Every structure is written in C-alpha cells, then in structure tokens.
N, C-alpha and C positions, 0 to 999 in steps of 0.2 A: 720355427713354430708359425703357423698361419693364423693370423688374427682376423676376427670378423670386420667387415667394412661398415663404418658408421656413416649414416646420412647426416650431413651438416646442413642445417637450415639457415641459409643466408637471408639477412634482412633485405627487403626491397624498399627503396625510397621513392616517395612521391613528393615532388617539390612544386609548390604553387606560388607563382610570382605575379600573377594577374588576378585581380579581384573584381568580380562583376556584380557586386551590389546585392540587392534584395531579391529573394525568390521564396514565395510562401506556398509553393506547391508541395505535394507529398515527396517527390524525389527531386532533389536539386543538385547542382554541381558542387564539386569540392571547393570551388572558388566563389561560391555564393553563400549568402547568409539568410537564415530563416527569420531573423528579427534583428532590429537595431534601433538605436536612439542617438540622435545628434551626430550622425555620420554623414560623410560626403565622399564622392568619387572625384573631387577636384584634383587629387594627386595621382590619378590613374596612370599606370596600372597598380600603384600602391593604394592603400586604403587608410583613411584617417578621419579624425573628428572635424566637424564643420567650423567655419569661422564664426566669431561672435557677431551678433547683429547690433546695429546702433539703435538706441532708444531715442526716437525723435521727440515725442511729446505724448501726453495723455489727454484725451478729449473728454467731454462730458457725456455726449450721446451721439456718435457718428451715425448719420442717416443717409449717406450717399457720397460717392466719390467719382472723380473723373481724372484721367491721366492726360498726357500731352506734354506740351512745352513746360507748363507749370502744373503743380498739384492743386486741385480744387476739391472741396468737400463741404458737406453740410454737417454742422455740429450743433445739436440742440436748436434746430430751426434757424441757424445762422449760416449764411453762405460765405465761405472763405475762398479766396483766390490768391495763390502765391503767398500763403501764410497771412494774408491780410483780410480782415472782416470787411466785406463789401456790401452786404445786404441782410436785413432782417426779414425772414420769411414768416408766413402765417404759422401760428402755433398749431401743430398737428403731430400725431404719432406716425403718420404715413411715411414710408420710405421714399426717398427721391431717386430719380434717374437723372444724371448729369451728362450732357452730350455737348461736345465742342463742334461748332460749325464755323470755320474760319476764326474770326475774332470774337464770335458770339459764344457765350457759355449759356446753354439752355437748360432750364430746370423744370422737370416734370414730376408730378402733375400740376405744380404751381402755375406753369405757363409763364415763367419769367425768362426774359432774354437779357443777359448782362453783357455789355460791350466792354471787352477787356482792354480796349485801346483808350477810349475817352471816358470810361468808368460810368457811363449812363446805363439805364436799364429801361425796358419796356415790358408790357404784359401782352401775351398772345391773345388772351380773351379780353374783350372790352365791350361793354354794353352801356349805352346811354339812352335814357328815357326823357322825353320832353316834359318840362314843367310849366311852360307857358304856351302861347299861341304858336301855331306852325304855319309858315308861309312857303309856298312853292312857286317858283318863277322860271320861265324859260330863260336860258342864258347861253353865253358863249363859254368856251373852255376856260377863259381867263376870268369868268365871273360876271362879265358885262351883261346886264339884263336887257331882254327884249321888252319893249313897252308899246302901248297903243299909239305912241307918238312916232315910232319908226317901223312898226310892224302892222300890216294889214291882214285881217282875217276875212276870208270870203271865198265864194265859189269862182269868182272871176278876178283877174289880175287888176291891181290898182292902176289907174291912169297916171297918177303923179308919182313916178318912181324916185324922184329926188326927195320927196317927203317920206315915202314908204319904200325903202330899199329892200325890205323883207316882206314876204307874202306867205302866209299860212294857208296853203291851198286846200280847201275843204270840199272841192268839187266831187270827190269820191269819198263817201263817208267811211269806207273801210280801208282807205289808203290815203290818209292825210299826209301832206308833204310840206316841209318848210323850204321855201325857195328864196334865192337872193338874186337881185338884179345885177347883171354884168354889163357895165357901161362899155367895156371893150368889145363885147360881141353883141350888145343891144338885145339881150335875151335873158329870160329867167332860167337859172340853173339850180338844181336841187342841192340842198345841204346834206352831205352824206351822214353826218352824225350830229344829233342834237342833244342838248344837255338841259338838265333841270337842277336849280339850286334849291335845296331843302334847308330852310332856316328855322332855328329855334335856339333859345339860350342854352349853351353848353352841349348842343347835340353833336358837334363835330370833335369834341375833345378826345384826344387819344387815337384818332384815326389819321391816316396818311394817304398820300397819293398811291393809287392802284391797290388799295386794300379791297378785299372781297368781304362785303358786309351783308347781313340779313336785315331787311327792313320790314317792319310790321306796324299796323295801326293806321295806315293812310286810308282815308275813307273816300277817295276818288280814284278813277282810272284815267290813264292818258288816252290820247288818240290811238286808233288802231287796236283798241282793246288792250293797251299796255298796262300791266299790273306792276305797280311800284312795290307791292308787298311780296318781295322775292329776294333772292341773293343778287346783289348789284355790285358793280365795280365803282369805287370811289376815284374820280378823276382829279379832284382837288378837295381840300378840307381845311377848315380853320375852326377855331373854338366854337363858333356859333352857326356853322353851316357845313354841308357836304354838297358836292356836285356829282351827279350821276347822269348816265345816259337816259334819255326819255323824250317824249313829245306830248305836250298838253296845251291847254289854254295858257295865255300869257301869265295868269295870276290865279292862285288858289290859296284860300286861308282856312285853316281848321282850328276850331276853338280849343282852348287849353284843357277842357274837360274830356277831350278825346286825344290822349297822348299817343305819340308814336315811339317806337324803340328801334335803335340802330345797334347791331351787335356784330362782333367778330368772334367766331367760335373756334375752340380747340377740340378735336375729337378725343374721346377716351381711348387710350392706347396702353397695351400691356408692356411692350418693349419698343425702344427707339434706338436708331443708329444713324450715322451720317455717311453719305457717299456723294461725290461729285456736286458739292455745294447744295445738297438737299438733305432734309431729315426724312427718314422713312420709319413708319411705325405699323403696328398690327394690333388687332383687337378681336378677341373671341369672348362675346358676352354682350351685355346691354350697352347701347350707345347713349348719347345725351338725351335722345328722345324717348328712351325706354324700350327701344326695339332691339331684338337679338340680332347680332351681326357676326360675321366671320370675314373680316375685311383687312385689307392692306392699304396704307395711306402714304402719300408723299406730299411734302409742303411745296409751295411755290419756289421756283429756282432762286436761290440766294436770299429768300425771305422766310425765316422760320415762324413768322407771325401769321402767315396766310396758308390755310389748309383747304379752302373751298373756292379757289380762284380758277374759273374755267372759261376764259374768253376765247379759247381756241388757239393759243400761242404755244411756242416751244417751252416757255417757262411756266406753264400751267401746273396747278396741283394735280394730284392723281388719287383715285380711289378704285379699288378692284375687290370684288367678292371672291371668296375661296370656296371650293367644294370639298376640301379635305375635312376629315373628322378630328375632333379633339381640340383642346386649348393650345395656344402657342406657348412655347417653352423658352424662347430666346430669339435674338436677332443679331446679325452681324454683317458688316460689309467686308467682303474678302475677294480678292482677285478681280475686281471690277464688277462684281455682282453683289446683290443683297440677298442674304439667306434668312428666311423666316422659318424657324425650327418648330416642329412638334415632336412628340415622343417617337412617332413612327415614320418620320421623314422630314423633308423640308421643301418649302417653296423657294425657287430660285428666280430672281427677277433680273432680266436682261434689259439692255437699252440705256440710252442717255437722255430721253425725253418721253413725255407721255404718248406722243405720236408713234413711237416705236418700242415702247415697253412691252415685253413679253414675259410671261410667268409660266414656269413648269412646276409640276409636283413630282418629287422623287421619293418613292417609298424606300426607306432604309432606316438604319439606326439614327435617331435624332437625339436632341438634348433631353435629358431626363427632367422631369418636374422637380423644381427646387434646385436645379443646377445651372440656371441661366448664367450665373457668374463664373462658371467653369470655362466659358468660351474665351479663347485667347489665340492670337497669332504669334508664333515663335519661329524665327528663321523661315518665314514665308510659308509655314504650314499651319493649318487651322486645327486646333485641339479643342475637344469638349468631352464632357462626361455623359454617356448615354446610360440607359437603364442598367445594362450589364457589363459595361466596359468603358475604358477611356479610349477615345478614338482620335486618330490623326487623319486629316482630310487634306488632300492636295489635288483633288479631281476624282479620287477614289478613296474609299474608307479603309483604314488599316487599324486593327486592334493592337494597342501597345501595352495593355495592362494584364497580359497573360501571367506575368510573374507576380502579380498581386494576389493571386489565388482565386478561389471560387466564391468567397464570401462577398455578398452584395455590399456596395458602398453607396452612400447617399449624401445629399446636400453639399455638393462640391463647389468650392470657390477657388479660382485659379488665376495665374498671371505668368508671364514669361520674363526671363532675363537672360540675355545672351543666348546660349544654346540649351537653356534649361526651362522646363515647364514645372512650375510649383503648383501643387493642388492639395487643398485641405479637404478631407472627407471624413465621414463618420461611418462606423459599422452599425449593425443592428442593435447593439447594446449602447449606442450613443457615445462610443469612445472615438475621439477625433485623433487623426494623425496628419502631419504635413509631409506629403510625399513629394519627391523631386525626381523628374525624369530627364535624363541627359540624352538629348536628341542624337548627338554624334556618336555616342557609345552604346546607346540602346539599353541603358541600365537604370534601375530604380534605387533610390535610397530613402530613408526616413530621417527627417530632421528632429521633430519632437511632437508633442501632443497639442500643438497650437490649434485652437478653433478659430478660424479666420472669418471675420464678418465681411471684409472687403480685401481685395488685392488690386494694385494698380501700378502702372509704370508711368513715371513722370520725372521731369528734371534729370533725365539720365539716371534714374534710380528706381528701384522697385520697393514698394511699400506694402507692409502687411498691417491691417487693422484687426486686432483681436477683439474678443468679446469682453475684455476688461477695459476696452476703449483706448488702448495704447497703440501708437504707431511705431512700427519697427522698419528699419532699412536693412535689406538683406544683401546689399552690395556696398563695397567700400568707397565707390565714387562719391556717394553722398556723405558718408561718415568722415571722409577726409577731404580737405580743401588743398588743392595743389598750390604751393606758395613758394615757387622757386624762380628766380633767386630772391632771397629775402634775408634781412638782417636777423630775423628771429627764427630762422630755419632750425627745425629739429626733427629727427626721424621718428616716424610713428610705428612702423614695424618693418620686418624684412622685405615684405612683398611690395610695400608702398613707401619707399624711402623718400623723404622730402615732403611728406604730407603733414598737414596740421590737423589734429583731431578736433572735430567740431561737435560730435555727439557722444554722449556717454554710452558705454557698452552695457549689455545685459550681464547678469552675474555669472558665477561659476556654473558651468554646464557639465553635469555628469553624462558621460557617454557610455554606450555598450553595444556589443553585437554578438550574435549567437550563431554558431555554425549549424549546418544541417547534420544529419546522422552520418558520422564518419565510420566507415567499415561495412556499410550495407552492400557495397559492390565487391567485397572480397570473397572469392570462392575457396573451397577446400578448407574451411574453418580458419582461414587467415584472420589475424587480428592486429589491431593497432598496438604497437609496443611502446612507441615513444613519439612525442611531438616536439618540434623545435620551432620557436617563433623568432623571427628576425624583425626587430622593430626599432623605432626611434622615439625617444622621449625628450621633452623639453624640461627645463629646470622647474622644480616644484610640481612635478606631475606624478601621478600614481597609476599603476596598472594592477588590476586584480584578475586572477584567473581561476575559473571554476570548471568542474567536469560533471557531466551527467552520464551514468552508465545504463545502457539497455532501456532507455525511456522510462526510468523509474520515477521521474518527477522530482528527485532529490538532487540538489546541486551541492557537490562536495568541494570544499575549499582546497585549492592547490598551493597558491603562493600569491604574494603581493610584491610589487617592485616599485620603489620610490627613486626618482632621479634627482640628483643634486646639481646636475649640469646637463646641458644639451649634448646628447651623443647617441650612438647606435648601441643596441643591446641584443644579445641572443639569449633567450630563455628556454631551457630544456624542461619538458613536462613528461614525467614518467607516469604512465597510466597502467592500471591493472587490466588483466585479460577480461575482455567482454565482447559480446557479439557486435555491438556498435556503441559509439560514444558521441557526446556533443560537448563543445567548448563554449563557455560564455566568458568574454573578456570585457571588462568594464574599467572605469576610472575617471579621472579628471585631468585637465591640463592637455597640452598639445601632444598628439600621438600619431605615429605613422606605422602601418604594418607593411613590411616589404616582402616577407615570404612566410609561408607555413609549410613545414616539412613533416611528412609522416613516415615513420619507419614501421613497416608491416612484416610480421613474422608468420611463417606457415604453421598451421596447427596439425593435430593428429589425423585429420581427415584429408590431408593433402595427397594428391596422386603421386606415388613414388616410382612409377614405371619408367 
C-alpha cells in the first residue's frame, strides 16, 4: 500500500549571542532593545545590569562645578575646592561658571580668582574712587619724583647741568620731550618713556604691576595733548598711588571735591573656557556700557584679571567682533583651537597670540540652546548635543544618535569617562533619561531617569549632580580606595579585590529591558514557537519575564526566577502563535544575558514547492 507523503515542518533556530544595546527606531535588530532601564554594555557581547553608583554627599544648592585634578563646586554661594570650603561668595541666585587656569580657579560672573597653591584670592574687577586730594607728579619707574630742584623746564637747555640733570624741553609746544644730560657723551638725550605718579589715599589698593586700568575724573591733560582719562597700564602700585606712563608738568593737585576713579573691568561673558594659559569668553547681548555686542574675548597671557590690556605685546588681551547671527550656545578648547558655538555653526579661533589670532565661521550643526553642558571630550573626540542629534566631532561632524529615534531631546548635560559618553536629556514631555554611548562599540544604553544638573570629571572620577542636590560617582575608582598591602585589607567585590569601600552605595535598583518586535522578518507565516534565555544570576536576585502579543499593549506574565546562589540558568519560554511578539525582562540583583534563542516554525502559508 502506498501512503501519502507528509511535509514535516522543521524548526529553524536563531541564536543571538551579541547584544547591541538600545534602538528606538521602528525596525530594530534582533540583538537590540527598544527600551531599557539600569542596563549597561560593560559585559559586551553579553548584556547586564549596571554597577551601583557611590553616593558621595548631598549639597544644599549646587550652583556650578569644575573638574580637573580636584573637584571644585559652588554650593549655596560657598566655593569649595577639594572638599574644603575656601570662600564665601556674594549671595545671589545666579549660576556660576568655574574654570581652571593653571593654579587659578576662576569664578564667573563673580570675577573671583582663587589661588589653589597659596589659598589667596583676588577679584578681577576692582574700582577705587579718591576720597581726598589727588596729586600727580612726574617720576621715574621706581617712584623717584622729579622736582624743580633737579629738573629744568624751558625752551632752551639749562647751562648748569650738575644742578639740572633733567630738562623738560618745551621748545616745540606740540612735542614736549624730557631729556637727560649724559656726562659720558656731553649731550642731552631723550628719555624714551616717562611716568606719572597719581597719588591719593587708597587709590592703588587692589592693583598690581602691569594691570590695565580705566582712569576717569582727572581735570588736566599732559603735554602733547596726552589724556589721562583713558585705559592705562599700571607700571607700579601701592595702597596710595599708581604709576602710569605720561608726560606733564612736574606737579599737579586736584581738590578732593573732584574725585577720580581707577577701575579694572571684567567684560560680561556668556561662556568661558581656557587654552594655552589664557581664558577665552564670548558675549551676545549688552555689555557693561549697555551697548549690544557680538564679541569674543581673551584675557592677558597668564593673567585672568586683565581683559583690556593692549600695549602691543604678545601677551596682550584680545577682542574681536563676530558677524554671525544668533546667541552663543557654548565654548570649548579642543585640539589646539577654541570653539565658540551657536546653534547653526561655530567660530573657530586659531593662533597662539593676538598678533596671529585668526577666526573662521563654519556653518554646520552647533550646540543646541540649553545644552552647553553637553560639550565633552572623550577619547580625543568632541561630543555635543545639537538641535536634532548628538554629534561627534574630530575635524568633521558625525551623527551618533540615530538609534535614539526621531523624538527630539532637550537640555542635555554630559560628561565622559574612559570610553563612554554619559548624557542626560529630556523629551517633549519633560521625562529625563541618562543615556550612555560606548565609543568603541558604537552602542547606546539607558541607565535610569536621573535628571542631571551637572556632570564633571575630577580626581580620576566622574561625578553626577542631580536635581535633588546629591553627588554620585559613576566609577569605582572613587568609591574604592586601593589599600594594598595593608593589615586591614578586605575584598570589596570581584572586580576590585583589595579595595576599601569609602562611599555608600545607592539602594536596590530594579532593571528591565524590552526587545523589539520578534517575528516581523519571518516570511510565509512563520511564527516564533519557543524562546530560550541563557543567563547568569547572582545570589538573592530575581528575573521576571513577560510577553506582549501582536502589539496589543497587554503584557502577559510568563514566569519568575529567583536565584539562591550565583550560577548560570537556561529559561525556556513557550509562546502561543502570533504574528509578532515582544519580551520584557525585568528584575533586581546582578544579571547577565548570554544568549537568546528563537525557535521558528513554518505556518500554512509556507512555500512547499
């Protein structure tokens, strides 16, 4: 008897052993996830939950931070350096920008310069107004005054050169010259630079040599129509006087009722950064005088207190106007250049001195408004949040946020650690997420819903300041102190044996991740018949598995698994027939996913030819 031939439908297996993190687009890979919480790709190609963060401390009201060798921050108008209170700032609600320049910690807009070596501080802005009579005398650089006992004033030279070794030659009214008798050459020689000592009680307090100051209120002019009411260089200073360049009669006195003012000014700036021993800043808006400006500034070389010093030297300050449209959105020093960002591009400043500074404008994606804190350099690559993407720049721009989907994200705060770029952003519904981009693997993960106020790298650690004013450390170098060899040695965890725990951990973290639609790529009505998970659980951990069928929105409970010891487990998941399914795996405790295997069976629509 001849029996009919039956078609046997063999299961086909798809084994996934490499997991590539987050992908929020419509169609994603089998080894990617549509959503997640508290996950990391540290165990790549496996997938697992992130390490706990250390809780460093809780502040009152953080108002600005700075990284570097030591952590610096402002908390409730108090400046802290290396965890020590160093200065009480003026009470204000304004956010601070902190910038390190060598040993100087500079605080803006307060205009404070704190010396981290000798623990002294100075103010950038300084203004003194006379309260008593003002005297002005011709003098030498060391302050020695010229008097009518040693200086002759006239159109012809004095005959008695031993009594009058100095001659103020007024033979040409528009070109008065101070001359000195040279006994070596038996002739009068011109004095190249002449100085004037301006004296009044307290007028020189807070000023120093080579400060650039603005002087106003002097009611006389010097010879050759020299105006002392201008920006002048201070060549010497003490509490009751300053010495500036100038040429005038030997003596002038101004009554106390006509005060003079000597001031050192700080320009208003939106963003500040440091490069090559200078601070650079930018301003789009009203300046101190109330004029609208679109300018870029640099302080004097090595001196963050002087922003208007222009004697024509290599160390001069620098000011340049910009023709680009719109407000500045950030500034950073990168690759030997200074970048001043706007939303639609950036100004790039070349050179190492004002004499060779050059600036170009490049129209491209710039930093989004409200995302100036997203600028970070990680593994020699510059990252920032633009209006519609997260961008990596190393000479050309590259979008790295394609897998974050099309939904716009805002108010980014970011920092780097090792090969990762951490960035906190919100969506249009003001829901915040902390995303992590792994540079070497090109993958994204989501850690949690933390809304970060600041992120900074310091002390070989990365810190997150959240809006509850708590400081977290996201890497174990700060949480653990290496203490080997030591009599009180004890292990902290498997990855860091021999470390002593210095900071408490955050509490129990529930983690979860959700797959994309499984089965959408199956032709001929094939469907997912069974799923096997190969995973590792630590002691006292839990894993819960749920399934959603055909995008119903309903998550059906499948199973839970508790581990009483650390080991590997294989969990089979039987699913009913559906066009497509999604898995949601959640739990707490340590978890690693090593593989996900799908068994696919052919349906009635399969081609049997």
